[in-house]
Structures are given as C-alpha cells and as structure tokens.
C-alpha positions as YAML, in Angstrom:
chain: A
units: angstrom
residues:
- id: 1
  name: MET
  ca: [-2.23, 4.75, 87.75]
- id: 2
  name: SER
  ca: [-4.82, 2.31, 87.85]
- id: 3
  name: GLU
  ca: [-6.05, -0.08, 85.24]
- id: 4
  name: GLN
  ca: [-9.00, 1.62, 85.21]
- id: 5
  name: ASP
  ca: [-7.46, 4.76, 84.60]
- id: 6
  name: THR
  ca: [-5.83, 3.56, 81.74]
- id: 7
  name: ASP
  ca: [-8.17, 1.74, 79.62]
- id: 8
  name: HIS
  ca: [-9.99, 4.81, 77.75]
- id: 9
  name: GLY
  ca: [-12.76, 2.24, 76.14]
- id: 10
  name: LEU
  ca: [-10.47, 1.94, 73.00]
- id: 11
  name: ASP
  ca: [-9.20, -1.05, 70.60]
- id: 12
  name: PRO
  ca: [-5.36, -0.68, 70.26]
- id: 13
  name: ALA
  ca: [-5.72, -2.74, 67.19]
- id: 14
  name: ALA
  ca: [-8.34, -0.27, 66.10]
- id: 15
  name: ASP
  ca: [-5.46, 2.67, 65.95]
- id: 16
  name: THR
  ca: [-2.96, 0.27, 64.15]
- id: 17
  name: PRO
  ca: [-3.06, 1.47, 60.21]
- id: 18
  name: PRO
  ca: [-2.88, -1.07, 57.20]
- id: 19
  name: LEU
  ca: [0.29, -2.31, 55.96]
- id: 20
  name: GLU
  ca: [1.08, -0.84, 53.09]
- id: 21
  name: THR
  ca: [2.30, -3.41, 49.92]
- id: 22
  name: PRO
  ca: [4.58, -2.52, 47.29]
- id: 23
  name: GLY
  ca: [2.24, -1.47, 45.18]
- id: 24
  name: GLY
  ca: [0.81, 1.06, 47.36]
- id: 25
  name: ASN
  ca: [-1.92, -1.30, 47.94]
- id: 26
  name: GLN
  ca: [-3.33, -1.48, 51.66]
- id: 27
  name: GLN
  ca: [-2.98, -4.68, 53.10]
- id: 28
  name: LYS
  ca: [-5.89, -5.91, 55.45]
- id: 29
  name: ASN
  ca: [-5.39, -7.18, 58.80]
- id: 30
  name: SER
  ca: [-6.15, -10.82, 58.64]
- id: 31
  name: SER
  ca: [-7.85, -10.30, 62.17]
- id: 32
  name: GLN
  ca: [-10.28, -8.01, 60.64]
- id: 33
  name: ASP
  ca: [-11.81, -10.67, 58.26]
- id: 34
  name: PRO
  ca: [-13.07, -13.85, 60.32]
- id: 35
  name: THR
  ca: [-13.27, -15.83, 57.31]
- id: 36
  name: GLN
  ca: [-9.59, -15.86, 55.97]
- id: 37
  name: GLY
  ca: [-8.75, -17.78, 58.56]
- id: 38
  name: GLY
  ca: [-4.86, -16.22, 58.12]
- id: 39
  name: ARG
  ca: [-4.76, -17.09, 54.68]
- id: 40
  name: THR
  ca: [-3.58, -14.57, 52.29]
- id: 41
  name: ASP
  ca: [-4.20, -14.65, 48.51]
- id: 42
  name: PRO
  ca: [-2.29, -16.45, 45.87]
- id: 43
  name: ILE
  ca: [0.77, -15.09, 44.15]
- id: 44
  name: GLY
  ca: [-0.47, -12.55, 41.41]
- id: 45
  name: GLY
  ca: [-3.97, -11.62, 43.13]
- id: 46
  name: ALA
  ca: [-7.34, -13.50, 43.51]
- id: 47
  name: ASP
  ca: [-7.20, -14.76, 40.05]
- id: 48
  name: GLY
  ca: [-4.40, -17.62, 40.76]
- id: 49
  name: ALA
  ca: [-2.11, -16.67, 38.22]
- id: 50
  name: ALA
  ca: [1.24, -16.61, 39.40]
- id: 51
  name: ALA
  ca: [3.43, -13.58, 39.09]
- id: 52
  name: ASP
  ca: [6.34, -15.10, 37.56]
- id: 53
  name: LEU
  ca: [4.34, -17.23, 34.82]
- id: 54
  name: HIS
  ca: [5.90, -18.04, 31.60]
- id: 55
  name: LEU
  ca: [3.25, -16.99, 29.16]
- id: 56
  name: PRO
  ca: [3.77, -16.45, 25.00]
- id: 57
  name: ASP
  ca: [2.55, -13.69, 23.48]
- id: 58
  name: GLY
  ca: [-0.65, -14.47, 21.71]
- id: 59
  name: ILE
  ca: [-1.75, -17.56, 23.83]
- id: 60
  name: PRO
  ca: [-5.38, -17.65, 24.35]
- id: 61
  name: ASP
  ca: [-6.67, -17.46, 27.49]
- id: 62
  name: HIS
  ca: [-8.15, -21.27, 27.89]
- id: 63
  name: LEU
  ca: [-4.68, -22.27, 27.70]
- id: 64
  name: LYS
  ca: [-3.74, -20.33, 30.41]
- id: 65
  name: GLY
  ca: [-2.83, -22.09, 33.68]
- id: 66
  name: GLN
  ca: [-1.91, -21.20, 37.26]
- id: 67
  name: SER
  ca: [1.56, -22.69, 36.65]
- id: 68
  name: ASP
  ca: [3.78, -23.08, 34.00]
- id: 69
  name: GLN
  ca: [3.40, -27.10, 34.16]
- id: 70
  name: GLU
  ca: [-0.21, -26.64, 33.81]
- id: 71
  name: THR
  ca: [0.07, -24.44, 30.35]
- id: 72
  name: ILE
  ca: [2.41, -26.36, 28.63]
- id: 73
  name: ASP
  ca: [-0.27, -29.56, 29.84]
- id: 74
  name: LYS
  ca: [-2.96, -27.79, 28.30]
- id: 75
  name: VAL
  ca: [-0.92, -26.39, 25.01]
- id: 76
  name: TRP
  ca: [0.27, -30.00, 24.45]
- id: 77
  name: GLY
  ca: [-3.18, -31.36, 24.66]
- id: 78
  name: ALA
  ca: [-4.74, -28.78, 22.25]
- id: 79
  name: TYR
  ca: [-1.41, -29.71, 19.50]
- id: 80
  name: ARG
  ca: [-1.93, -33.20, 19.72]
- id: 81
  name: GLY
  ca: [-5.47, -32.96, 19.19]
- id: 82
  name: ALA
  ca: [-5.31, -30.94, 16.01]
- id: 83
  name: ARG
  ca: [-1.69, -33.22, 14.50]
- id: 84
  name: ASP
  ca: [-4.16, -36.40, 15.20]
- id: 85
  name: GLU
  ca: [-7.04, -34.65, 13.45]
- id: 86
  name: LEU
  ca: [-4.41, -33.03, 10.56]
- id: 87
  name: ALA
  ca: [-3.22, -36.85, 10.24]
- id: 88
  name: LYS
  ca: [-6.78, -38.27, 9.66]
- id: 89
  name: ASN
  ca: [-7.41, -36.17, 6.49]
- id: 90
  name: LYS
  ca: [-3.36, -36.21, 5.57]
- id: 91
  name: PRO
  ca: [-3.93, -35.81, 1.41]
- id: 92
  name: GLU
  ca: [-3.11, -38.74, -0.68]
- id: 93
  name: GLY
  ca: [-0.10, -38.53, -2.34]
- id: 94
  name: LYS
  ca: [0.96, -40.93, -5.54]
- id: 95
  name: PRO
  ca: [2.24, -44.43, -4.70]
- id: 96
  name: GLU
  ca: [6.13, -44.83, -4.33]
- id: 97
  name: LYS
  ca: [6.36, -47.08, -7.97]
- id: 98
  name: PRO
  ca: [3.85, -46.76, -10.95]
- id: 99
  name: GLU
  ca: [3.26, -50.44, -10.69]
- id: 100
  name: ALA
  ca: [1.78, -49.89, -7.22]
- id: 101
  name: TYR
  ca: [-1.36, -48.38, -9.19]
- id: 102
  name: SER
  ca: [-4.50, -50.90, -9.26]
- id: 103
  name: PHE
  ca: [-7.05, -50.59, -11.77]
- id: 104
  name: GLU
  ca: [-10.61, -52.14, -10.69]
- id: 105
  name: TRP
  ca: [-11.81, -53.18, -13.98]
- id: 106
  name: PRO
  ca: [-15.70, -53.94, -14.44]
- id: 107
  name: ASP
  ca: [-16.62, -57.45, -15.75]
- id: 108
  name: SER
  ca: [-17.65, -55.84, -18.85]
- id: 109
  name: ILE
  ca: [-14.15, -54.70, -19.71]
- id: 110
  name: LYS
  ca: [-11.83, -56.63, -17.66]
- id: 111
  name: SER
  ca: [-11.62, -59.87, -20.04]
- id: 112
  name: SER
  ca: [-10.18, -57.67, -22.79]
- id: 113
  name: ILE
  ca: [-7.49, -56.09, -21.03]
- id: 114
  name: ALA
  ca: [-4.29, -58.16, -19.80]
- id: 115
  name: GLU
  ca: [-2.67, -58.09, -17.08]
- id: 116
  name: ASP
  ca: [0.88, -57.01, -18.78]
- id: 117
  name: ASP
  ca: [-1.24, -54.81, -21.13]
- id: 118
  name: LYS
  ca: [1.45, -52.16, -22.66]
- id: 119
  name: ALA
  ca: [-1.01, -49.14, -22.94]
- id: 120
  name: VAL
  ca: [-1.95, -49.63, -19.07]
- id: 121
  name: SER
  ca: [1.79, -49.71, -18.39]
- id: 122
  name: LEU
  ca: [2.61, -46.71, -20.36]
- id: 123
  name: PHE
  ca: [-0.45, -44.86, -18.33]
- id: 124
  name: ARG
  ca: [1.09, -45.86, -14.99]
- id: 125
  name: GLU
  ca: [4.06, -44.29, -15.91]
- id: 126
  name: ILE
  ca: [2.20, -40.93, -16.83]
- id: 127
  name: ALA
  ca: [-0.11, -40.74, -13.77]
- id: 128
  name: HIS
  ca: [2.91, -41.51, -11.96]
- id: 129
  name: GLU
  ca: [4.81, -38.78, -13.39]
- id: 130
  name: ALA
  ca: [1.82, -36.60, -13.03]
- id: 131
  name: GLU
  ca: [1.62, -37.09, -9.40]
- id: 132
  name: PHE
  ca: [-1.79, -39.19, -9.73]
- id: 133
  name: THR
  ca: [-3.57, -40.87, -6.15]
- id: 134
  name: GLN
  ca: [-5.04, -44.21, -6.49]
- id: 135
  name: LYS
  ca: [-8.17, -42.41, -6.03]
- id: 136
  name: GLN
  ca: [-8.16, -40.24, -9.01]
- id: 137
  name: ILE
  ca: [-6.88, -43.98, -10.74]
- id: 138
  name: ALA
  ca: [-9.67, -45.23, -9.91]
- id: 139
  name: ALA
  ca: [-12.06, -43.14, -12.19]
- id: 140
  name: ILE
  ca: [-10.06, -44.45, -14.89]
- id: 141
  name: PRO
  ca: [-12.52, -47.79, -15.60]
- id: 142
  name: LYS
  ca: [-15.15, -46.01, -14.23]
- id: 143
  name: PHE
  ca: [-15.07, -43.70, -17.17]
- id: 144
  name: PHE
  ca: [-14.52, -46.31, -19.73]
- id: 145
  name: GLU
  ca: [-17.41, -48.14, -18.73]
- id: 146
  name: ALA
  ca: [-20.03, -45.14, -18.75]
- id: 147
  name: ALA
  ca: [-18.75, -44.54, -22.11]
- id: 148
  name: ALA
  ca: [-18.67, -47.86, -23.25]
- id: 149
  name: GLU
  ca: [-22.44, -48.44, -22.21]
- id: 150
  name: LYS
  ca: [-23.43, -45.07, -23.74]
- id: 151
  name: GLY
  ca: [-22.00, -45.95, -27.14]
- id: 152
  name: LEU
  ca: [-19.10, -43.15, -26.76]
- id: 153
  name: ILE
  ca: [-16.74, -45.72, -27.20]
- id: 154
  name: ASP
  ca: [-16.99, -49.07, -29.05]
- id: 155
  name: LYS
  ca: [-17.38, -52.05, -26.09]
- id: 156
  name: PRO
  ca: [-14.11, -54.12, -25.67]
- id: 157
  name: GLN
  ca: [-14.06, -57.22, -27.22]
- id: 158
  name: ASP
  ca: [-15.16, -60.38, -24.57]
- id: 159
  name: ASN
  ca: [-12.85, -62.99, -25.51]
- id: 160
  name: ASN
  ca: [-14.48, -65.65, -23.51]
- id: 161
  name: ALA
  ca: [-17.79, -64.66, -24.72]
- id: 162
  name: LEU
  ca: [-16.11, -64.74, -28.29]
- id: 163
  name: LEU
  ca: [-14.37, -68.78, -27.38]
- id: 164
  name: GLU
  ca: [-17.72, -69.56, -26.14]
- id: 165
  name: SER
  ca: [-19.81, -68.51, -29.34]
- id: 166
  name: LEU
  ca: [-17.26, -70.52, -31.74]
- id: 167
  name: ALA
  ca: [-18.09, -73.80, -30.07]
- id: 168
  name: PRO
  ca: [-19.36, -76.16, -32.07]
- id: 169
  name: GLU
  ca: [-23.07, -75.74, -32.48]
- id: 170
  name: GLY
  ca: [-25.54, -77.86, -29.80]
- id: 171
  name: PHE
  ca: [-22.10, -78.39, -27.47]
- id: 172
  name: GLN
  ca: [-23.64, -79.25, -24.34]
- id: 173
  name: GLY
  ca: [-20.00, -78.74, -22.23]
- id: 174
  name: SER
  ca: [-19.51, -76.26, -19.64]
- id: 175
  name: ALA
  ca: [-18.60, -72.91, -20.39]
- id: 176
  name: GLU
  ca: [-14.80, -73.65, -20.11]
- id: 177
  name: GLU
  ca: [-15.27, -76.75, -22.20]
- id: 178
  name: LYS
  ca: [-17.09, -74.71, -24.60]
- id: 179
  name: ARG
  ca: [-14.13, -72.03, -24.61]
- id: 180
  name: THR
  ca: [-11.56, -74.78, -25.34]
- id: 181
  name: LYS
  ca: [-13.40, -75.83, -28.42]
- id: 182
  name: GLY
  ca: [-13.69, -72.10, -29.49]
- id: 183
  name: ALA
  ca: [-10.25, -71.69, -28.95]
- id: 184
  name: GLN
  ca: [-9.21, -74.90, -31.15]
- id: 185
  name: ARG
  ca: [-11.53, -73.30, -33.94]
- id: 186
  name: LEU
  ca: [-10.26, -69.86, -33.82]
- id: 187
  name: THR
  ca: [-6.40, -71.27, -33.82]
- id: 188
  name: THR
  ca: [-7.42, -73.28, -36.82]
- id: 189
  name: ALA
  ca: [-8.19, -70.06, -38.50]
- id: 190
  name: ASP
  ca: [-5.56, -68.04, -37.53]
- id: 191
  name: ASN
  ca: [-2.93, -70.39, -38.75]
- id: 192
  name: TRP
  ca: [-4.73, -70.22, -41.94]
- id: 193
  name: VAL
  ca: [-3.88, -66.96, -42.54]
- id: 194
  name: LYS
  ca: [-0.39, -67.06, -41.23]
- id: 195
  name: GLN
  ca: [0.72, -69.75, -43.77]
- id: 196
  name: LEU
  ca: [-0.39, -67.22, -46.87]
- id: 197
  name: THR
  ca: [2.30, -65.94, -48.65]
- id: 198
  name: LYS
  ca: [3.13, -63.09, -51.08]
- id: 199
  name: ASP
  ca: [3.44, -65.35, -54.04]
- id: 200
  name: GLN
  ca: [0.03, -66.44, -53.14]
- id: 201
  name: GLY
  ca: [-0.81, -62.37, -53.39]
- id: 202
  name: TYR
  ca: [-1.14, -61.60, -49.66]
- id: 203
  name: ASP
  ca: [1.59, -59.39, -48.60]
- id: 204
  name: ASP
  ca: [1.53, -58.85, -44.49]
- id: 205
  name: ALA
  ca: [-0.81, -55.69, -44.50]
- id: 206
  name: MET
  ca: [-3.55, -58.08, -46.22]
- id: 207
  name: LYS
  ca: [-2.52, -60.96, -43.75]
- id: 208
  name: GLU
  ca: [-3.02, -58.36, -40.72]
- id: 209
  name: GLU
  ca: [-6.68, -57.25, -42.18]
- id: 210
  name: LEU
  ca: [-7.78, -61.05, -42.50]
- id: 211
  name: ARG
  ca: [-6.75, -61.63, -39.07]
- id: 212
  name: LEU
  ca: [-8.99, -59.11, -38.07]
- id: 213
  name: LEU
  ca: [-11.66, -61.15, -38.86]
- id: 214
  name: THR
  ca: [-10.90, -63.69, -36.12]
- id: 215
  name: THR
  ca: [-12.22, -60.75, -33.77]
- id: 216
  name: SER
  ca: [-15.57, -62.31, -33.96]
- id: 217
  name: GLU
  ca: [-17.82, -65.20, -34.69]
- id: 218
  name: PRO
  ca: [-18.73, -64.32, -38.30]
- id: 219
  name: GLY
  ca: [-15.43, -63.23, -39.01]
- id: 220
  name: VAL
  ca: [-13.78, -66.72, -38.21]
- id: 221
  name: ARG
  ca: [-17.19, -68.17, -40.48]
- id: 222
  name: VAL
  ca: [-15.87, -66.35, -43.59]
- id: 223
  name: LEU
  ca: [-12.20, -67.14, -42.87]
- id: 224
  name: GLU
  ca: [-13.90, -70.86, -43.02]
- id: 225
  name: ARG
  ca: [-15.67, -70.52, -46.25]
- id: 226
  name: TYR
  ca: [-12.72, -69.30, -47.80]
- id: 227
  name: MET
  ca: [-10.39, -72.25, -46.14]
- id: 228
  name: GLY
  ca: [-13.13, -74.59, -47.63]
- id: 229
  name: SER
  ca: [-13.72, -73.18, -50.62]
- id: 230
  name: GLY
  ca: [-10.11, -73.75, -52.13]
- id: 231
  name: VAL
  ca: [-10.49, -69.83, -53.40]
- id: 232
  name: VAL
  ca: [-6.51, -69.53, -52.04]
- id: 233
  name: LYS
  ca: [-4.40, -72.17, -54.35]
- id: 234
  name: THR
  ca: [-0.88, -73.18, -53.35]
- id: 235
  name: VAL
  ca: [1.66, -71.87, -55.94]
- id: 236
  name: THR
  ca: [4.34, -73.97, -54.42]
- id: 237
  name: PRO
  ca: [6.27, -75.38, -57.39]
- id: 238
  name: GLY
  ca: [6.12, -79.22, -57.78]
- id: 239
  name: GLY
  ca: [4.82, -79.45, -54.26]
- id: 240
  name: GLU
  ca: [8.13, -77.93, -52.15]
- id: 241
  name: ARG
  ca: [7.82, -79.07, -48.51]
- id: 242
  name: GLN
  ca: [7.86, -76.56, -45.58]
- id: 243
  name: ALA
  ca: [10.69, -76.97, -42.83]
- id: 244
  name: SER
  ca: [7.63, -79.26, -41.58]
- id: 245
  name: GLY
  ca: [8.26, -81.88, -43.60]
- id: 246
  name: VAL
  ca: [4.79, -81.00, -45.55]
- id: 247
  name: THR
  ca: [4.11, -79.36, -48.57]
- id: 248
  name: GLN
  ca: [1.76, -76.43, -48.63]
- id: 249
  name: SER
  ca: [-1.00, -78.01, -50.52]
- id: 250
  name: GLN
  ca: [-1.13, -80.62, -47.88]
- id: 251
  name: LEU
  ca: [-1.60, -78.05, -45.39]
- id: 252
  name: ASN
  ca: [-4.34, -76.51, -47.13]
- id: 253
  name: ALA
  ca: [-5.79, -79.96, -47.65]
- id: 254
  name: ARG
  ca: [-5.93, -80.33, -43.90]
- id: 255
  name: VAL
  ca: [-7.40, -77.19, -42.89]
- id: 256
  name: ALA
  ca: [-10.36, -77.72, -45.71]
- id: 257
  name: ASP
  ca: [-10.79, -81.13, -44.47]
- id: 258
  name: PRO
  ca: [-14.24, -81.72, -42.44]
- id: 259
  name: ARG
  ca: [-12.08, -83.68, -39.70]
- id: 260
  name: ASN
  ca: [-10.50, -80.40, -38.71]
- id: 261
  name: ASN
  ca: [-13.42, -78.19, -38.15]
- id: 262
  name: SER
  ca: [-14.99, -78.34, -34.86]
- id: 263
  name: THR
  ca: [-18.66, -77.14, -36.44]
- id: 264
  name: SER
  ca: [-18.61, -80.46, -38.29]
- id: 265
  name: GLU
  ca: [-19.65, -83.84, -37.67]
- id: 266
  name: LYS
  ca: [-17.36, -85.56, -39.03]
- id: 267
  name: PHE
  ca: [-14.34, -83.39, -36.63]
- id: 268
  name: ASP
  ca: [-12.14, -85.31, -35.44]
- id: 269
  name: GLU
  ca: [-9.90, -83.87, -32.54]
- id: 270
  name: ASP
  ca: [-6.99, -86.60, -32.81]
- id: 271
  name: PHE
  ca: [-6.50, -84.78, -36.82]
- id: 272
  name: ALA
  ca: [-7.33, -81.35, -35.62]
- id: 273
  name: LYS
  ca: [-4.43, -81.54, -33.02]
- id: 274
  name: GLU
  ca: [-2.16, -83.02, -35.43]
- id: 275
  name: THR
  ca: [-2.96, -80.41, -38.05]
- id: 276
  name: ARG
  ca: [-2.16, -77.51, -35.45]
- id: 277
  name: GLU
  ca: [0.87, -79.55, -34.92]
- id: 278
  name: LEU
  ca: [2.00, -79.15, -38.41]
- id: 279
  name: PHE
  ca: [1.30, -75.44, -38.63]
- id: 280
  name: LYS
  ca: [3.19, -74.68, -35.75]
- id: 281
  name: ARG
  ca: [6.01, -76.52, -37.15]
- id: 282
  name: ALA
  ca: [6.14, -74.89, -40.51]
- id: 283
  name: PHE
  ca: [5.28, -71.64, -39.28]
- id: 284
  name: PRO
  ca: [6.56, -71.12, -35.58]
- id: 285
  name: ASP
  ca: [5.93, -67.68, -35.33]
...
C-alpha cells in the first residue's frame, strides 16, 4: 500500500485522548498549548501553594507562604514586630526598693524638706507596698505645690529665707553670709529656750511652744525681748554652777548682753561665739 493510501488527512495526535489525573481532571498535552513550553503547573495548582505545606489552623492568608520556610519567615516577622511594640509600651512597674523613688520638689517646697525626712521615708515604704510607679510619685510634689499656692494648706517654711531675714538690718553681705548671720541669731534664741528650767516655771511642753517662735523672724524678736528684759529670773541657789563652769545667772546675763545680739551695734562676734560654746557645754542636748 502506498504512503498516499495510508494518509487520510488526519493528525494522529488529534485522536489521542487527554490524560486522566488522579483527581479525575483531564491534563492537556503541552503540545496543544505552545505557550506552556513544556512546563507543568506547580504542585497544588496554579496558585503556587505546595500540596504538603504545614499551615496551622486559623493562620491568616497574608501569612501563608509557598513553602514552609516562607510561612515561618512571615509568621516570625509579624511576631517580632508585635513583640517589639509591646516592649515599647510595657507598663511601668514599681521600683525594686522604696529608696529608688525620686521626689522632684519645687523650689517653694524643697528647702523645707530634708533629704532624710522621716515622713518622706515612711511614704516611700507605703507607696512601694501599694506598687506606685515613679510616674505616680511625680504627682505628689505637684499636688503640694498647687495646694499651697491655692491656700488649701500652709506654705512650707523656707528655711533659707528665714535665716536671711534674721541677718542684721542693713547687712550688705551675700545671701550665704546673711544666712550665716541669721543662723547665729537663731541659735542664740534657741539656746535661751533650752536653758529654761522647771524651777523657773517652764516644763518641757512650755519650752516646746516657745521653740515654735524660732520658726519666724517675728517670733525670734519676741524671744529676744524676753531675753533682754530679764523676765525669766534665775532661781539657782547661791549662784550654783552648771557643768560648764558658769552659773545660770551668768548665762542669762551673756544672752541679754548687746554684744551677743547680732542686730545690735555693739555686737561682738567673739563674745557671741563664746556664749554659744558655754550654752553647748551647759546644755549639750
């Protein structure tokens, strides 16, 4: 039979049935589609997702990768970003120890609060027990300042201002020198109160009330009036000497002496210093 007899004008490939895939889908012969170039679809379909990927239940679509490694990278990147954001916004906790609390007292209050103030130390312990943060502690000084400005509480005593006000009238020294002079005057008044005795009619409670006068310039002037007037008479029998070697009446006389008064024109620094030393020996407390 000739070649012409066997050629019926049909393409043998056209009669070849399409291949059946395990899923029942017909697979086209790549020769039918010249655009495929002999390539096949990726495993799992044209979307590129591999059939054996491990994808946790509920994972969002935007975290799914075309491989396990890509999925892990996407999940880790999202987790790391969330973790860093949480770290930045982590709630502030209480400090490790109560002593770590820091109080930023305003100038109007600072001078009246000592660094080792017992009330502040007690508050630190209570605040630490209540788990106060440093940010919460920072509100305390602001409250006291605002309350004092509005007259809701008494303004704290400014010790530096008090000492400067007690400097001799017309004294032209620096602020520090004024405070030094004022401290000498304040010490003299305070020592005079300390030396008062029960025999003179002053018990401890009365002395404490008198010492309150040393918290203001007018109060110190009142004490100085008493000191100079001789209103408190000594009752030490026979001029009995104190442990310092001087009698009560001698101490009173020195206190009343103008040379002991820093506001007097007759003020004598050496005399006043000696008077203070005698008081310290006689009344060490």
